[in-house]
PAZAPA-4460 file (N, C-alpha, C; in steps of 0.05 Angstrom, whole numbers, plus 32768, in hexadecimal, padded with zeros to 4 digits):
% residues 211
    n_x    n_y    n_z   ca_x   ca_y   ca_z    c_x    c_y    c_z   seq   type   mol
   8013   7FEC   7FF8   8002   8006   7FFF   8015   8018   7FFB     1      X     A
   800C   8031   7FF6   801C   8046   7FF2   8011   804C   800F     2      X     A
   802F   8059   801E   802F   8056   802E   801B   807C   8044     3      X     A
   801C   8080   8025   801A   80A5   802E   7FF3   80A0   8035     4      X     A
   7FE6   8086   8021   7FCB   807B   8026   7FCE   8071   8045     5      X     A
   7FE1   805C   804E   7FE4   8053   805E   7FE1   8063   807D     6      X     A
   7FF5   8071   807F   7FF3   808B   808D   7FE0   8095   808B     7      X     A
   7FD0   80A8   807F   7FB5   80A8   807C   7FA1   809B   808B     8      X     A
   7F9A   8084   8083   7F88   8071   8096   7F8F   806A   80AD     9      X     A
   7FA9   8070   80B6   7FB1   806B   80C7   7F9C   8088   80D9    10      X     A
   7FAF   8093   80D2   7FA5   80B1   80DC   7F85   80B4   80DE    11      X     A
   7F71   80B2   80C9   7F54   80AA   80CC   7F3F   8098   80E1    12      X     A
   7F5D   8082   80F1   7F51   806C   8103   7F4E   8083   811E    13      X     A
   7F6B   808B   8118   7F74   8097   8135   7F5C   80B2   813C    14      X     A
   7F56   80C1   811E   7F41   80D4   812B   7F25   80C9   8133    15      X     A
   7F1D   80AD   811A   7F04   80A4   811B   7F04   8091   814C    16      X     A
   7F17   808D   814B   7F19   8084   816A   7F14   80A6   817C    17      X     A
   7F26   80B4   8173   7F20   80D3   8184   7F05   80D3   8186    18      X     A
   7EF9   80D0   816C   7EDF   80E4   8166   7EC9   80D1   817C    19      X     A
   7ECD   80B5   8180   7EC8   809E   8196   7ECC   80AD   81B3    20      X     A
   7ED7   80BA   81B6   7EE7   80C4   81CF   7EF9   80B2   81EA    21      X     A
   7F04   80B1   81CE   7F1D   809B   81CF   7F33   80B8   81D5    22      X     A
   7F47   80BA   81EB   7F52   80CE   81E9   7F67   80D0   81D4    23      X     A
   7F76   80ED   81C5   7F7B   80F6   81B2   7F9A   80E7   81AF    24      X     A
   7FA4   80EA   81C7   7FC0   80E0   81BF   7FC4   80C4   81CA    25      X     A
   7FB5   80B0   81D3   7FB7   8098   81E5   7FA9   808E   81C3    26      X     A
   7F9D   808F   81AF   7F98   808C   8197   7FA7   8090   8186    27      X     A
   7FB4   80A7   8186   7FCA   80A4   816C   7FE4   8093   816D    28      X     A
   7FEC   8090   818D   8005   807C   8196   7FF7   8060   8183    29      X     A
   7FD9   8056   8190   7FD7   803B   817D   7FD5   8040   816A    30      X     A
   7FCD   8055   8157   7FBE   804F   813D   7FE3   8050   8133    31      X     A
   7FF3   8062   8135   800D   806C   812C   801F   8066   8121    32      X     A
   8026   8055   813B   8037   8040   8148   8040   8028   812F    33      X     A
   8036   8023   8126   803C   800E   8106   8038   801F   80F4    34      X     A
   803B   803D   80F4   8046   803F   80DD   805F   805C   80D5    35      X     A
   8060   8046   80C8   8088   8052   80C8   808D   8065   80B4    36      X     A
   80A9   806F   80B6   80B8   807E   80CE   80B0   808E   80DF    37      X     A
   808F   809E   80CC   8092   80BA   80DC   807C   80AD   80EF    38      X     A
   8067   80A0   80F0   8052   809D   8101   8056   808C   8112    39      X     A
   806D   8070   811B   807B   8072   812D   808E   8086   813F    40      X     A
   8096   8098   812F   80AB   80A4   8137   8094   80B7   814D    41      X     A
   8073   80C4   813D   8066   80CF   814E   805B   80C3   8165    42      X     A
   805A   80AF   8166   804A   80A4   8171   806B   8096   8197    43      X     A
   8086   8097   8185   8091   809D   819B   8098   80B3   81AF    44      X     A
   8092   80CA   81A0   8092   80E7   81AA   8082   80E5   81C0    45      X     A
   805F   80DB   81B2   804B   80E4   81C7   8050   80D0   81DE    46      X     A
   8058   80B7   81DE   805C   80A5   81F6   8073   80AF   8210    47      X     A
   8094   80BC   81FC   809C   80D2   820A   8097   80EC   8219    48      X     A
   807A   80F0   8215   8074   8106   8222   806A   8123   8214    49      X     A
   8071   8123   81FB   8074   813D   81ED   8058   8142   81E5    50      X     A
   8052   8159   81DF   802E   815F   81E2   8031   8159   81BC    51      X     A
   8015   8158   81BD   800B   814D   819A   8017   815F   8190    52      X     A
   8011   817D   8185   8019   818B   8175   8042   8183   8166    53      X     A
   8050   8181   817E   8069   8175   817C   8068   8158   8170    54      X     A
   805E   814D   817F   8063   8130   8171   805C   812C   8159    55      X     A
   8048   8133   8153   803D   8133   812F   804F   814C   811D    56      X     A
   8066   8156   812B   806A   8167   8117   8084   8156   80FC    57      X     A
   8086   8133   8107   8097   812E   80FA   807A   8127   80D5    58      X     A
   806A   8124   80DD   804F   8127   80D1   8050   813E   80BB    59      X     A
   8054   8149   80CD   8041   8168   80C6   8058   816F   80B0    60      X     A
   806E   816B   80B5   8089   8177   80A4   8091   815B   8089    61      X     A
   8082   814F   808C   8089   8135   807E   8084   813D   8062    62      X     A
   808B   812C   804C   808E   8130   802D   8077   8123   801B    63      X     A
   8062   811A   8036   8043   8120   802A   8032   8134   802A    64      X     A
   801B   814B   8011   8013   8155   8017   8004   814D   8024    65      X     A
   7FF2   8137   8022   7FDC   8136   802B   7FE3   812E   804A    66      X     A
   7FEE   811D   8051   7FF9   810D   8068   7FF6   812D   8086    67      X     A
   800A   8144   8077   8016   815A   8081   7FFE   8168   8085    68      X     A
   7FE7   816A   8070   7FCF   817F   8077   7FBE   816C   808C    69      X     A
   7FC3   8151   808B   7FA6   8148   80A0   7FB1   814D   80C9    70      X     A
   7FCC   8146   80BD   7FE1   814A   80D5   7FD2   816E   80E4    71      X     A
   7FE1   8176   80CF   7FE0   8195   80D4   7FC9   8199   80DC    72      X     A
   7FB7   8191   80D0   7F93   8198   80D6   7F8A   818B   80F2    73      X     A
   7F97   817D   80FE   7F93   816A   8117   7FAA   817F   8129    74      X     A
   7FBC   818A   8123   7FCD   8197   8137   7FBF   81B0   8140    75      X     A
   7FB8   81BF   812D   7FAA   81DA   812A   7F93   81DC   8137    76      X     A
   7F84   81BD   8137   7F6A   81C6   813F   7F63   81C5   8164    77      X     A
   7F55   81CE   8170   7F58   81D0   8184   7F50   81BD   819A    78      X     A
   7F55   81B8   81B2   7F5C   81A2   81BF   7F3A   81A7   81CA    79      X     A
   7F2A   81BC   81CF   7F18   81B5   81E1   7F03   81A1   81DC    80      X     A
   7F02   819C   81C1   7EF1   8183   81BB   7EF9   816D   81A7    81      X     A
   7F05   8158   81BA   7F12   8143   81AD   7F07   8136   8197    82      X     A
   7EEB   8127   819B   7ED6   8122   818D   7ECB   8135   816E    83      X     A
   7ED0   8153   8173   7EC7   815F   815E   7EDE   8163   8149    84      X     A
   7EFB   815E   815A   7F15   8154   8148   7F11   8141   813C    85      X     A
   7F0D   812D   813B   7F08   8111   813E   7EFA   810C   8120    86      X     A
   7EDA   8119   8125   7ECE   811B   810C   7ED4   812B   80F2    87      X     A
   7EE1   8147   80FD   7EE4   8150   80E3   7F00   8143   80D9    88      X     A
   7F18   8143   80E7   7F2D   8137   80E2   7F21   8122   80CA    89      X     A
   7F0F   8109   80DA   7F09   80E8   80CB   7F05   80F5   80B1    90      X     A
   7EE7   8102   80B1   7EE4   8112   8092   7EF5   8118   8084    91      X     A
   7F05   8127   8091   7F1B   8132   8079   7F2E   811B   8077    92      X     A
   7F36   810D   8081   7F4A   80F3   8072   7F3E   80E1   8063    93      X     A
   7F1F   80E4   8065   7F1A   80D4   804C   7F1D   80DC   8034    94      X     A
   7F13   80FF   8032   7F14   8108   801D   7F35   8107   800C    95      X     A
   7F44   8101   801E   7F65   8100   8025   7F69   80ED   8014    96      X     A
   7F5F   80D8   801A   7F64   80B7   8017   7F52   80B9   7FFD    97      X     A
   7F46   80BD   7FF8   7F3D   80C4   7FE2   7F47   80CD   7FBF    98      X     A
   7F52   80E6   7FCC   7F68   80ED   7FAF   7F78   80DE   7FB6    99      X     A
   7F8B   80D4   7FCD   7FA5   80BE   7FCB   7F96   809F   7FB8   100      X     A
   7F8D   80A0   7FBB   7F7B   8089   7FA1   7F7C   8097   7F92   101      X     A
   7F71   80A6   7F84   7F69   80B1   7F6F   7F88   80BD   7F5B   102      X     A
   7F9B   80C7   7F6B   7FB1   80C5   7F61   7FBF   80AE   7F5C   103      X     A
   7FBD   809C   7F6F   7FC9   807D   7F69   7FC1   8073   7F55   104      X     A
   7FA0   806D   7F4F   7F9B   8064   7F31   7FA7   8078   7F15   105      X     A
   7FA3   8093   7F21   7FB5   809B   7F01   7FCF   809F   7EF8   106      X     A
   7FDC   8096   7F11   7FFA   808E   7F0D   8000   806B   7F03   107      X     A
   7FED   8062   7F15   7FE4   8044   7EFB   7FE0   8046   7EDF   108      X     A
   7FCF   8055   7EDE   7FC7   805C   7EC9   7FD6   8064   7EAD   109      X     A
   7FE9   8078   7EBF   8002   8081   7EA6   8011   806A   7EA3   110      X     A
   8018   8055   7EB8   802A   8041   7EBB   8029   802E   7EA7   111      X     A
   800A   8024   7EA7   8005   8017   7E8D   800E   8021   7E6A   112      X     A
   7FFB   8039   7E72   8003   8047   7E58   8018   8048   7E49   113      X     A
   802A   8052   7E65   804C   8047   7E58   8052   8035   7E49   114      X     A
   8046   801C   7E68   8049   8001   7E53   8046   7FF6   7E3D   115      X     A
   802A   8007   7E36   8027   7FF7   7E1C   8032   800E   7E03   116      X     A
   803C   8025   7E11   804B   8034   7DF3   8062   801E   7DF1   117      X     A
   806E   8018   7E0A   8088   800E   7E03   8089   7FF5   7DE9   118      X     A
   806C   7FE7   7DFA   806B   7FD0   7DE5   8065   7FD0   7DCB   119      X     A
   8057   7FEC   7DC5   8054   7FFD   7DA6   8071   7FFE   7DA1   120      X     A
   8077   800E   7DAD   8094   8011   7DA2   80A0   7FEE   7D93   121      X     A
   80A1   7FE1   7DA6   80B1   7FC3   7D9D   80A5   7FBC   7D84   122      X     A
   808B   7FBE   7D87   807B   7FAD   7D70   8080   7FBA   7D50   123      X     A
   807D   7FDB   7D50   808C   7FF0   7D3D   80AC   7FE8   7D32   124      X     A
   80B6   7FE2   7D46   80D5   7FD5   7D48   80D6   7FC5   7D2F   125      X     A
   80C2   7FAB   7D3D   80C8   7F92   7D30   80B9   7F95   7D17   126      X     A
   809B   7F9B   7D18   8099   7F9C   7CF1   80A7   7FAF   7CE6   127      X     A
   80B1   7FC2   7CEC   80BC   7FD5   7CD6   80D7   7FC5   7CD3   128      X     A
   80E3   7FB7   7CE1   80F8   7FAE   7CDA   80ED   7F8E   7CCD   129      X     A
   80D9   7F89   7CCA   80DA   7F6C   7CBB   80D2   7F7B   7C9F   130      X     A
   80C3   7F90   7C9A   80BA   7F9E   7C88   80D5   7FA6   7C7A   131      X     A
   80EC   7FB4   7C80   80FE   7FB6   7C72   810C   7FA4   7C6D   132      X     A
   8113   7F92   7C74   8122   7F72   7C7A   8119   7F65   7C5B   133      X     A
   80FF   7F60   7C5B   80F1   7F56   7C4A   80EA   7F6D   7C2C   134      X     A
   80EC   7F7E   7C37   80E9   7F8E   7C17   80F2   7F7F   7BFF   135      X     A
   810E   7F87   7C00   811A   7F73   7BE6   8110   7F62   7BDA   136      X     A
   8101   7F4D   7BEC   8101   7F3E   7BE4   80DF   7F3F   7BD1   137      X     A
   80D0   7F58   7BE5   80B5   7F5C   7BD8   80C4   7F69   7BC2   138      X     A
   80D2   7F73   7BBA   80DD   7F8D   7B95   80ED   7F76   7B86   139      X     A
   80F1   7F5B   7B95   80FD   7F4C   7B7A   80E9   7F3E   7B62   140      X     A
   80CC   7F41   7B7E   80BE   7F31   7B6F   80A3   7F39   7B59   141      X     A
   80C3   7F47   7B44   80AD   7F5E   7B32   80A4   7F47   7B23   142      X     A
   808D   7F5B   7B1B   806F   7F52   7AFD   8081   7F57   7AF0   143      X     A
   8090   7F68   7AE5   8095   7F7C   7ACF   80B6   7F83   7AD2   144      X     A
   80C0   7F94   7ACB   80D9   7FA3   7AD5   80D8   7FB3   7AE7   145      X     A
   80FA   7FB7   7AE9   80F7   7FC5   7B04   810F   7FBE   7B1B   146      X     A
   8117   7FCB   7B2E   8134   7FBF   7B3D   8128   7FBB   7B55   147      X     A
   8132   7FAE   7B5E   8133   7FA6   7B80   8138   7FB9   7B90   148      X     A
   8130   7FC3   7BA0   8138   7FD6   7BBF   8146   7FD0   7BCB   149      X     A
   8163   7FE1   7BCD   816D   7FDF   7BDF   8170   7FD2   7BFD   150      X     A
   8170   7FC3   7C00   8176   7FC4   7C1F   8181   7FD3   7C2D   151      X     A
   819D   7FD4   7C2A   81A0   7FEC   7C48   818E   8003   7C46   152      X     A
   8182   8015   7C2D   817B   8023   7C30   8156   802A   7C3F   153      X     A
   8154   8011   7C38   813A   800D   7C4C   813D   8001   7C68   154      X     A
   8157   7FFC   7C6B   8156   7FF9   7C95   8154   8012   7C9D   155      X     A
   816C   801E   7C93   8170   8037   7C9E   8157   804A   7C99   156      X     A
   8148   804B   7C83   812D   8051   7C8A   8123   804E   7C9D   157      X     A
   8118   802B   7C97   8107   802B   7CAF   8111   8032   7CCD   158      X     A
   8131   8033   7CD2   813B   803B   7CF0   8130   8058   7CFB   159      X     A
   8131   8069   7CD8   812B   8081   7CDC   8116   8086   7CE3   160      X     A
   80FF   8075   7CD9   80E1   8075   7CE4   80DD   8067   7CFF   161      X     A
   80E5   805E   7D04   80E6   804D   7D1E   80EB   8060   7D2F   162      X     A
   8103   806A   7D2F   810C   8074   7D43   80FE   8097   7D3D   163      X     A
   80F0   80A5   7D37   80D5   80BF   7D2B   80C7   80B6   7D3A   164      X     A
   80B9   80A0   7D3C   8097   8088   7D3B   809D   8092   7D4E   165      X     A
   80AC   8076   7D63   80AD   8072   7D81   80B4   8081   7D8F   166      X     A
   80C6   80A4   7D80   80CF   80B8   7D9D   80C0   80C3   7D98   167      X     A
   809D   80C9   7D8A   808F   80DA   7D89   8078   80D3   7D93   168      X     A
   807E   80AD   7DA0   8064   8099   7DAE   8074   809E   7DC9   169      X     A
   8087   80AC   7DCB   8096   80A5   7DE7   8094   80CA   7DF8   170      X     A
   8099   80D4   7DDF   808B   80EA   7DEE   8079   80F9   7DF8   171      X     A
   8063   80EE   7DE4   8043   80EA   7DE8   803B   80DF   7E06   172      X     A
   804A   80C9   7E13   8047   80B0   7E27   8054   80B1   7E34   173      X     A
   806D   80BD   7E3C   8085   80B9   7E45   8093   80D6   7E49   174      X     A
   8099   80F4   7E44   809C   8105   7E44   80BE   80FF   7E40   175      X     A
   80C8   810B   7E57   80E3   8107   7E59   80F5   80F3   7E4E   176      X     A
   80E2   80DC   7E56   80EF   80B9   7E53   80EA   80AD   7E36   177      X     A
   80E4   80C1   7E28   80E2   80B6   7E0B   80EE   80A7   7DFD   178      X     A
   810D   80AA   7DFF   8122   809F   7DF8   811C   807D   7E05   179      X     A
   8108   807A   7E16   8108   805B   7E22   80FF   804E   7E02   180      X     A
   80EB   805C   7DFC   80DD   8050   7DE9   80E3   8048   7DCC   181      X     A
   8102   8062   7DCB   8113   805D   7DB3   8128   8050   7DAF   182      X     A
   812D   8046   7DCE   813C   802A   7DD3   8134   801A   7DC8   183      X     A
   811C   800E   7DD3   8110   7FF9   7DDD   8107   7FFE   7DB5   184      X     A
   8104   8007   7DA9   80F8   8005   7D91   810F   7FF8   7D74   185      X     A
   812E   8009   7D87   8145   8003   7D6C   8149   7FF0   7D73   186      X     A
   8148   7FE5   7D8E   8158   7FC9   7D91   8149   7FB7   7D8B   187      X     A
   812A   7FB3   7D8D   8117   7FA2   7D81   811B   7FA5   7D65   188      X     A
   811E   7FBA   7D52   8126   7FB9   7D3A   8140   7FA9   7D33   189      X     A
   814C   7FB3   7D3E   816D   7F9C   7D2C   8170   7F8D   7D44   190      X     A
   8164   7F82   7D51   8160   7F62   7D50   8150   7F56   7D3A   191      X     A
   8133   7F5F   7D38   812A   7F4F   7D1D   8134   7F4F   7CFF   192      X     A
   8144   7F6E   7CFB   814F   7F6F   7CE8   8166   7F55   7CE4   193      X     A
   816F   7F54   7CF8   8186   7F3E   7CF8   818B   7F24   7CFB   194      X     A
   8171   7F1D   7D03   8159   7F0D   7CFC   814F   7F11   7CD8   195      X     A
   8143   7F1D   7CD6   813D   7F1C   7CB3   814B   7F23   7CA3   196      X     A
   815D   7F26   7CB1   8174   7F32   7C93   817F   7F23   7C7D   197      X     A
   8185   7F0D   7C88   818B   7EF4   7C74   8177   7EE6   7C5A   198      X     A
   815E   7EF5   7C65   814E   7EF5   7C51   814E   7EFC   7C38   199      X     A
   815E   7F15   7C39   815B   7F27   7C29   8170   7F24   7C13   200      X     A
   8181   7F12   7C16   8195   7EFF   7C01   8188   7EF8   7BEA   201      X     A
   816E   7EE9   7BF3   815E   7EDA   7BE1   8160   7EE7   7BCE   202      X     A
   816A   7ED9   7BAD   8174   7EE2   7B98   815B   7EE6   7B8D   203      X     A
   8153   7F00   7B7D   8141   7F0E   7B6E   812E   7EF9   7B5A   204      X     A
   811B   7F01   7B5A   810A   7EED   7B50   80F4   7EFC   7B31   205      X     A
   80F3   7EF1   7B1C   80DE   7F07   7B18   80C1   7EE9   7B0E   206      X     A
   80AF   7EF2   7B0C   8091   7EEA   7B10   8091   7ED6   7AEF   207      X     A
   809A   7EEE   7AD9   8096   7EE9   7AC0   80AA   7ED7   7AB0   208      X     A
   80BD   7ED1   7AC3   80D6   7EC3   7AB6   80EB   7EDE   7AAF   209      X     A
   8105   7ED3   7AA7   8117   7EF1   7AA5   811A   7EEE   7A83   210      X     A
   8120   7F04   7A7D   8119   7F15   7A64   8137   7F0C   7A5C   211      X     A
***
């Protein structure tokens, strides 16, 4: 589980316990003891007798904006009504929990799209290499007159097309990491071209006979 989401869930349970009448400090110690590293540090400070604002400072000053916002709300809330603080903080924790889950889903979708772009780049490299390698054979099947295409020129043209196409796809899907798409497509292109290149040495054939 995402550590930020785990911390938010723990804080939510703490606030729910506090809203039911349990002491705030005790709820924090029981709820944050297993949340490492910041939660366990806050619990340790509470056990040492530090007040809640000082004990929750590791969470307030942490790198997670969501956890910091919730911890800051708890610290700044009035101590006059623990039950009220627990209820309002619990409702805010639910909102933050949904926000983190939505962000996680967005990141997962981005990873899936990037993976698909890599697969597309690999397929593009393989298909283009096969077409470039078999082009001279197709060109040698002359139904009339004409000359076969130069294998070298087809390979270079195919490599250039793969580089441009996979680069544009990578920029659209991955931004600065577009070079991964380019490297993968060129690697697959080179591999397939090396395997299929012997086929290009097949002698030219005229379907209508030799004049």
